[in-house]
mmCIF file of the C-alpha atoms, coordinates in Angstrom:
data_MODEL
# 
_entry.id   MODEL 
# 
loop_
_atom_site.group_PDB 
_atom_site.id 
_atom_site.type_symbol 
_atom_site.label_atom_id 
_atom_site.label_alt_id 
_atom_site.label_comp_id 
_atom_site.label_asym_id 
_atom_site.label_entity_id 
_atom_site.label_seq_id 
_atom_site.pdbx_PDB_ins_code 
_atom_site.Cartn_x 
_atom_site.Cartn_y 
_atom_site.Cartn_z 
_atom_site.occupancy 
_atom_site.B_iso_or_equiv 
_atom_site.pdbx_formal_charge 
_atom_site.auth_seq_id 
_atom_site.auth_comp_id 
_atom_site.auth_asym_id 
_atom_site.auth_atom_id 
_atom_site.pdbx_PDB_model_num 
ATOM 1   C CA . MET A 1 1   ? 79.255  73.832  104.506 1.00 0.00 ? 1   MET A CA 1 
ATOM 2   C CA . GLN A 1 2   ? 80.824  74.357  108.396 1.00 0.00 ? 2   GLN A CA 1 
ATOM 3   C CA . HIS A 1 3   ? 82.859  77.938  107.944 1.00 0.00 ? 3   HIS A CA 1 
ATOM 4   C CA . SER A 1 4   ? 86.245  78.130  109.783 1.00 0.00 ? 4   SER A CA 1 
ATOM 5   C CA . VAL A 1 5   ? 87.397  81.021  111.932 1.00 0.00 ? 5   VAL A CA 1 
ATOM 6   C CA . TYR A 1 6   ? 89.605  82.824  108.719 1.00 0.00 ? 6   TYR A CA 1 
ATOM 7   C CA . ASP A 1 7   ? 86.160  82.448  106.404 1.00 0.00 ? 7   ASP A CA 1 
ATOM 8   C CA . SER A 1 8   ? 84.203  84.178  109.424 1.00 0.00 ? 8   SER A CA 1 
ATOM 9   C CA . TYR A 1 9   ? 87.219  86.904  109.375 1.00 0.00 ? 9   TYR A CA 1 
ATOM 10  C CA . GLN A 1 10  ? 87.072  87.221  105.777 1.00 0.00 ? 10  GLN A CA 1 
ATOM 11  C CA . GLU A 1 11  ? 83.603  88.245  105.405 1.00 0.00 ? 11  GLU A CA 1 
ATOM 12  C CA . THR A 1 12  ? 83.662  90.718  108.695 1.00 0.00 ? 12  THR A CA 1 
ATOM 13  C CA . GLU A 1 13  ? 86.725  92.391  106.439 1.00 0.00 ? 13  GLU A CA 1 
ATOM 14  C CA . ILE A 1 14  ? 84.792  92.471  103.742 1.00 0.00 ? 14  ILE A CA 1 
ATOM 15  C CA . LEU A 1 15  ? 81.079  93.684  105.016 1.00 0.00 ? 15  LEU A CA 1 
ATOM 16  C CA . SER A 1 16  ? 83.114  96.688  107.162 1.00 0.00 ? 16  SER A CA 1 
ATOM 17  C CA . ALA A 1 17  ? 85.371  97.217  104.510 1.00 0.00 ? 17  ALA A CA 1 
ATOM 18  C CA . ASN A 1 18  ? 85.029  101.436 102.921 1.00 0.00 ? 18  ASN A CA 1 
ATOM 19  C CA . PRO A 1 19  ? 85.135  101.278 98.866  1.00 0.00 ? 19  PRO A CA 1 
ATOM 20  C CA . LEU A 1 20  ? 88.878  101.775 98.786  1.00 0.00 ? 20  LEU A CA 1 
ATOM 21  C CA . HIS A 1 21  ? 89.790  99.219  100.875 1.00 0.00 ? 21  HIS A CA 1 
ATOM 22  C CA . LEU A 1 22  ? 87.167  96.576  98.796  1.00 0.00 ? 22  LEU A CA 1 
ATOM 23  C CA . VAL A 1 23  ? 89.229  97.215  95.535  1.00 0.00 ? 23  VAL A CA 1 
ATOM 24  C CA . CYS A 1 24  ? 92.922  96.446  97.727  1.00 0.00 ? 24  CYS A CA 1 
ATOM 25  C CA . LEU A 1 25  ? 91.132  93.316  98.734  1.00 0.00 ? 25  LEU A CA 1 
ATOM 26  C CA . LEU A 1 26  ? 89.409  92.364  95.038  1.00 0.00 ? 26  LEU A CA 1 
ATOM 27  C CA . TYR A 1 27  ? 93.485  93.240  93.715  1.00 0.00 ? 27  TYR A CA 1 
ATOM 28  C CA . ARG A 1 28  ? 94.338  90.502  96.649  1.00 0.00 ? 28  ARG A CA 1 
ATOM 29  C CA . GLY A 1 29  ? 91.767  87.923  95.506  1.00 0.00 ? 29  GLY A CA 1 
ATOM 30  C CA . ALA A 1 30  ? 93.442  88.746  91.759  1.00 0.00 ? 30  ALA A CA 1 
ATOM 31  C CA . ILE A 1 31  ? 96.877  88.339  92.533  1.00 0.00 ? 31  ILE A CA 1 
ATOM 32  C CA . GLY A 1 32  ? 96.150  85.490  94.928  1.00 0.00 ? 32  GLY A CA 1 
ATOM 33  C CA . SER A 1 33  ? 94.391  83.601  91.943  1.00 0.00 ? 33  SER A CA 1 
ATOM 34  C CA . ILE A 1 34  ? 97.374  84.281  89.360  1.00 0.00 ? 34  ILE A CA 1 
ATOM 35  C CA . VAL A 1 35  ? 99.527  82.769  92.198  1.00 0.00 ? 35  VAL A CA 1 
ATOM 36  C CA . THR A 1 36  ? 97.764  79.347  91.889  1.00 0.00 ? 36  THR A CA 1 
ATOM 37  C CA . ALA A 1 37  ? 97.461  79.393  88.434  1.00 0.00 ? 37  ALA A CA 1 
ATOM 38  C CA . ARG A 1 38  ? 101.031 79.529  88.270  1.00 0.00 ? 38  ARG A CA 1 
ATOM 39  C CA . GLU A 1 39  ? 101.227 77.149  90.706  1.00 0.00 ? 39  GLU A CA 1 
ATOM 40  C CA . SER A 1 40  ? 98.895  74.655  89.107  1.00 0.00 ? 40  SER A CA 1 
ATOM 41  C CA . LEU A 1 41  ? 100.655 75.219  85.698  1.00 0.00 ? 41  LEU A CA 1 
ATOM 42  C CA . ALA A 1 42  ? 103.884 74.353  87.085  1.00 0.00 ? 42  ALA A CA 1 
ATOM 43  C CA . ALA A 1 43  ? 102.141 71.324  88.747  1.00 0.00 ? 43  ALA A CA 1 
ATOM 44  C CA . ARG A 1 44  ? 99.892  70.180  85.351  1.00 0.00 ? 44  ARG A CA 1 
ATOM 45  C CA . ASP A 1 45  ? 96.581  70.611  87.380  1.00 0.00 ? 45  ASP A CA 1 
ATOM 46  C CA . ILE A 1 46  ? 94.929  71.799  83.975  1.00 0.00 ? 46  ILE A CA 1 
ATOM 47  C CA . ALA A 1 47  ? 91.586  72.566  86.239  1.00 0.00 ? 47  ALA A CA 1 
ATOM 48  C CA . GLY A 1 48  ? 92.904  73.597  89.031  1.00 0.00 ? 48  GLY A CA 1 
ATOM 49  C CA . ARG A 1 49  ? 94.859  76.607  86.626  1.00 0.00 ? 49  ARG A CA 1 
ATOM 50  C CA . SER A 1 50  ? 91.083  76.770  85.293  1.00 0.00 ? 50  SER A CA 1 
ATOM 51  C CA . ARG A 1 51  ? 89.270  77.736  88.088  1.00 0.00 ? 51  ARG A CA 1 
ATOM 52  C CA . ALA A 1 52  ? 92.211  80.074  89.147  1.00 0.00 ? 52  ALA A CA 1 
ATOM 53  C CA . VAL A 1 53  ? 92.120  81.711  85.917  1.00 0.00 ? 53  VAL A CA 1 
ATOM 54  C CA . ASN A 1 54  ? 88.317  81.873  85.969  1.00 0.00 ? 54  ASN A CA 1 
ATOM 55  C CA . LYS A 1 55  ? 88.300  83.226  89.306  1.00 0.00 ? 55  LYS A CA 1 
ATOM 56  C CA . ALA A 1 56  ? 91.131  86.452  88.551  1.00 0.00 ? 56  ALA A CA 1 
ATOM 57  C CA . LEU A 1 57  ? 88.809  86.791  85.464  1.00 0.00 ? 57  LEU A CA 1 
ATOM 58  C CA . ARG A 1 58  ? 85.763  87.245  87.785  1.00 0.00 ? 58  ARG A CA 1 
ATOM 59  C CA . ILE A 1 59  ? 87.334  89.480  89.681  1.00 0.00 ? 59  ILE A CA 1 
ATOM 60  C CA . LEU A 1 60  ? 89.105  91.413  86.875  1.00 0.00 ? 60  LEU A CA 1 
ATOM 61  C CA . SER A 1 61  ? 85.184  91.959  85.909  1.00 0.00 ? 61  SER A CA 1 
ATOM 62  C CA . GLU A 1 62  ? 83.945  93.511  88.866  1.00 0.00 ? 62  GLU A CA 1 
ATOM 63  C CA . LEU A 1 63  ? 86.772  95.636  88.750  1.00 0.00 ? 63  LEU A CA 1 
ATOM 64  C CA . ILE A 1 64  ? 86.355  97.184  85.386  1.00 0.00 ? 64  ILE A CA 1 
ATOM 65  C CA . PHE A 1 65  ? 81.996  96.730  86.366  1.00 0.00 ? 65  PHE A CA 1 
ATOM 66  C CA . THR A 1 66  ? 83.116  99.288  89.690  1.00 0.00 ? 66  THR A CA 1 
ATOM 67  C CA . LEU A 1 67  ? 84.694  101.602 87.765  1.00 0.00 ? 67  LEU A CA 1 
ATOM 68  C CA . ASP A 1 68  ? 82.776  105.553 88.053  1.00 0.00 ? 68  ASP A CA 1 
ATOM 69  C CA . HIS A 1 69  ? 82.850  106.660 84.217  1.00 0.00 ? 69  HIS A CA 1 
ATOM 70  C CA . LYS A 1 70  ? 81.456  109.260 85.386  1.00 0.00 ? 70  LYS A CA 1 
ATOM 71  C CA . GLN A 1 71  ? 83.378  110.901 87.877  1.00 0.00 ? 71  GLN A CA 1 
ATOM 72  C CA . GLY A 1 72  ? 86.800  109.394 87.624  1.00 0.00 ? 72  GLY A CA 1 
ATOM 73  C CA . ALA A 1 73  ? 86.649  108.919 83.587  1.00 0.00 ? 73  ALA A CA 1 
ATOM 74  C CA . ALA A 1 74  ? 90.242  110.536 83.565  1.00 0.00 ? 74  ALA A CA 1 
ATOM 75  C CA . VAL A 1 75  ? 91.424  107.018 85.152  1.00 0.00 ? 75  VAL A CA 1 
ATOM 76  C CA . SER A 1 76  ? 88.792  104.768 84.146  1.00 0.00 ? 76  SER A CA 1 
ATOM 77  C CA . LYS A 1 77  ? 88.732  104.984 80.722  1.00 0.00 ? 77  LYS A CA 1 
ATOM 78  C CA . PRO A 1 78  ? 92.790  103.680 81.249  1.00 0.00 ? 78  PRO A CA 1 
ATOM 79  C CA . LEU A 1 79  ? 92.301  101.158 84.030  1.00 0.00 ? 79  LEU A CA 1 
ATOM 80  C CA . VAL A 1 80  ? 89.203  99.736  81.727  1.00 0.00 ? 80  VAL A CA 1 
ATOM 81  C CA . GLU A 1 81  ? 92.069  99.181  79.105  1.00 0.00 ? 81  GLU A CA 1 
ATOM 82  C CA . LEU A 1 82  ? 94.444  97.874  81.570  1.00 0.00 ? 82  LEU A CA 1 
ATOM 83  C CA . TYR A 1 83  ? 92.271  95.086  83.066  1.00 0.00 ? 83  TYR A CA 1 
ATOM 84  C CA . VAL A 1 84  ? 91.482  93.949  79.426  1.00 0.00 ? 84  VAL A CA 1 
ATOM 85  C CA . TYR A 1 85  ? 94.728  93.347  78.719  1.00 0.00 ? 85  TYR A CA 1 
ATOM 86  C CA . ILE A 1 86  ? 95.540  91.074  82.189  1.00 0.00 ? 86  ILE A CA 1 
ATOM 87  C CA . GLN A 1 87  ? 91.999  89.592  81.033  1.00 0.00 ? 87  GLN A CA 1 
ATOM 88  C CA . ARG A 1 88  ? 93.807  88.699  77.600  1.00 0.00 ? 88  ARG A CA 1 
ATOM 89  C CA . LEU A 1 89  ? 96.644  88.026  79.061  1.00 0.00 ? 89  LEU A CA 1 
ATOM 90  C CA . LEU A 1 90  ? 94.806  85.228  81.635  1.00 0.00 ? 90  LEU A CA 1 
ATOM 91  C CA . VAL A 1 91  ? 93.073  83.304  78.526  1.00 0.00 ? 91  VAL A CA 1 
ATOM 92  C CA . ASP A 1 92  ? 95.780  83.473  76.377  1.00 0.00 ? 92  ASP A CA 1 
ATOM 93  C CA . ALA A 1 93  ? 97.679  81.695  79.338  1.00 0.00 ? 93  ALA A CA 1 
ATOM 94  C CA . ASN A 1 94  ? 95.168  79.590  80.232  1.00 0.00 ? 94  ASN A CA 1 
ATOM 95  C CA . CYS A 1 95  ? 94.352  78.660  76.165  1.00 0.00 ? 95  CYS A CA 1 
ATOM 96  C CA . ARG A 1 96  ? 98.148  77.973  75.505  1.00 0.00 ? 96  ARG A CA 1 
ATOM 97  C CA . GLN A 1 97  ? 99.138  76.687  79.056  1.00 0.00 ? 97  GLN A CA 1 
ATOM 98  C CA . VAL A 1 98  ? 102.283 78.650  79.592  1.00 0.00 ? 98  VAL A CA 1 
ATOM 99  C CA . ASP A 1 99  ? 103.601 81.084  81.974  1.00 0.00 ? 99  ASP A CA 1 
ATOM 100 C CA . PRO A 1 100 ? 104.811 84.291  80.404  1.00 0.00 ? 100 PRO A CA 1 
ATOM 101 C CA . PRO A 1 101 ? 101.439 85.780  80.355  1.00 0.00 ? 101 PRO A CA 1 
ATOM 102 C CA . LEU A 1 102 ? 100.735 84.907  84.435  1.00 0.00 ? 102 LEU A CA 1 
ATOM 103 C CA . ALA A 1 103 ? 103.970 86.204  85.081  1.00 0.00 ? 103 ALA A CA 1 
ATOM 104 C CA . GLU A 1 104 ? 102.833 89.476  83.260  1.00 0.00 ? 104 GLU A CA 1 
ATOM 105 C CA . ALA A 1 105 ? 99.435  89.718  84.841  1.00 0.00 ? 105 ALA A CA 1 
ATOM 106 C CA . LEU A 1 106 ? 100.613 89.117  87.934  1.00 0.00 ? 106 LEU A CA 1 
ATOM 107 C CA . LYS A 1 107 ? 103.153 91.728  87.760  1.00 0.00 ? 107 LYS A CA 1 
ATOM 108 C CA . LEU A 1 108 ? 100.854 94.270  86.741  1.00 0.00 ? 108 LEU A CA 1 
ATOM 109 C CA . MET A 1 109 ? 98.128  93.150  89.228  1.00 0.00 ? 109 MET A CA 1 
ATOM 110 C CA . THR A 1 110 ? 101.171 93.882  92.134  1.00 0.00 ? 110 THR A CA 1 
ATOM 111 C CA . THR A 1 111 ? 101.976 97.061  90.829  1.00 0.00 ? 111 THR A CA 1 
ATOM 112 C CA . LEU A 1 112 ? 98.499  98.304  90.698  1.00 0.00 ? 112 LEU A CA 1 
ATOM 113 C CA . GLN A 1 113 ? 97.740  96.978  94.342  1.00 0.00 ? 113 GLN A CA 1 
ATOM 114 C CA . GLU A 1 114 ? 101.149 98.535  95.839  1.00 0.00 ? 114 GLU A CA 1 
ATOM 115 C CA . ALA A 1 115 ? 99.385  101.961 93.585  1.00 0.00 ? 115 ALA A CA 1 
ATOM 116 C CA . TRP A 1 116 ? 95.542  101.371 95.559  1.00 0.00 ? 116 TRP A CA 1 
ATOM 117 C CA . GLU A 1 117 ? 97.211  100.901 98.822  1.00 0.00 ? 117 GLU A CA 1 
ATOM 118 C CA . ILE A 1 118 ? 99.428  103.756 98.707  1.00 0.00 ? 118 ILE A CA 1 
ATOM 119 C CA . CYS A 1 119 ? 95.441  105.567 98.683  1.00 0.00 ? 119 CYS A CA 1 
ATOM 120 C CA . GLU A 1 120 ? 94.530  103.446 101.009 1.00 0.00 ? 120 GLU A CA 1 
ATOM 121 C CA . VAL A 1 121 ? 96.894  104.509 103.584 1.00 0.00 ? 121 VAL A CA 1 
ATOM 122 C CA . ALA A 1 122 ? 96.760  107.916 102.486 1.00 0.00 ? 122 ALA A CA 1 
ATOM 123 C CA . GLU A 1 123 ? 93.042  108.850 102.105 1.00 0.00 ? 123 GLU A CA 1 
ATOM 124 C CA . PRO A 1 124 ? 92.383  108.750 106.495 1.00 0.00 ? 124 PRO A CA 1 
ATOM 125 C CA . ALA A 1 125 ? 95.339  111.194 106.576 1.00 0.00 ? 125 ALA A CA 1 
ATOM 126 C CA . ALA A 1 126 ? 93.537  113.285 104.125 1.00 0.00 ? 126 ALA A CA 1 
ATOM 127 C CA . GLN A 1 127 ? 89.930  113.001 105.460 1.00 0.00 ? 127 GLN A CA 1 
ATOM 128 C CA . GLU A 1 128 ? 91.557  113.996 108.963 1.00 0.00 ? 128 GLU A CA 1 
ATOM 129 C CA . ALA A 1 129 ? 93.029  116.928 107.597 1.00 0.00 ? 129 ALA A CA 1 
ATOM 130 C CA . GLU A 1 130 ? 89.896  117.804 106.053 1.00 0.00 ? 130 GLU A CA 1 
ATOM 131 C CA . GLN A 1 131 ? 88.239  117.356 109.066 1.00 0.00 ? 131 GLN A CA 1 
ATOM 132 C CA . SER A 1 132 ? 90.848  119.568 110.905 1.00 0.00 ? 132 SER A CA 1 
ATOM 133 C CA . GLU A 1 133 ? 90.118  122.089 108.241 1.00 0.00 ? 133 GLU A CA 1 
ATOM 134 C CA . SER A 1 134 ? 86.335  121.778 108.689 1.00 0.00 ? 134 SER A CA 1 
ATOM 135 C CA . ASP A 1 135 ? 86.341  121.963 112.774 1.00 0.00 ? 135 ASP A CA 1 
ATOM 136 C CA . TYR A 1 136 ? 88.358  125.736 112.723 1.00 0.00 ? 136 TYR A CA 1 
ATOM 137 C CA . ALA A 1 137 ? 86.634  128.259 113.943 1.00 0.00 ? 137 ALA A CA 1 
ATOM 138 C CA . PRO A 1 138 ? 88.731  131.917 114.165 1.00 0.00 ? 138 PRO A CA 1 
ATOM 139 C CA . ILE A 1 139 ? 88.327  133.827 117.128 1.00 0.00 ? 139 ILE A CA 1 
ATOM 140 C CA . SER A 1 140 ? 88.173  137.168 117.331 1.00 0.00 ? 140 SER A CA 1 
ATOM 141 C CA . CYS A 1 141 ? 90.882  139.259 119.580 1.00 0.00 ? 141 CYS A CA 1 
ATOM 142 C CA . ALA A 1 142 ? 88.023  142.258 119.299 1.00 0.00 ? 142 ALA A CA 1 
ATOM 143 C CA . GLY A 1 143 ? 86.450  143.025 122.503 1.00 0.00 ? 143 GLY A CA 1 
# 
């Protein structure tokens, strides 16, 4: 199978991404899959809808699996509960072949993605400030 330029770019982006950016990429993938599931549902494409829902479910499982429950327990527990809830919405939508659970899942994932992207933008600024502070060396005016 031949790789397209987009596939090569995507592979490079994934391999060179920091952990925060990887989470953003996972959100982007899940959101894209939910959008595809909604389009497939509207087109009555059962196989396409099921593939898209299953992909979103796998991505959510990966997001659950990669949470650090020791370092970020205050955030990780509610996130797990939210991810599991979104998984239930996706399964419900797929089983009943209805759009409202997909729409709710999409809204939740989009909100989460926006929050993570804010963190991703803020992280380099925080690292720069931290680096500037560590480079600081007071000078002495005493002779």
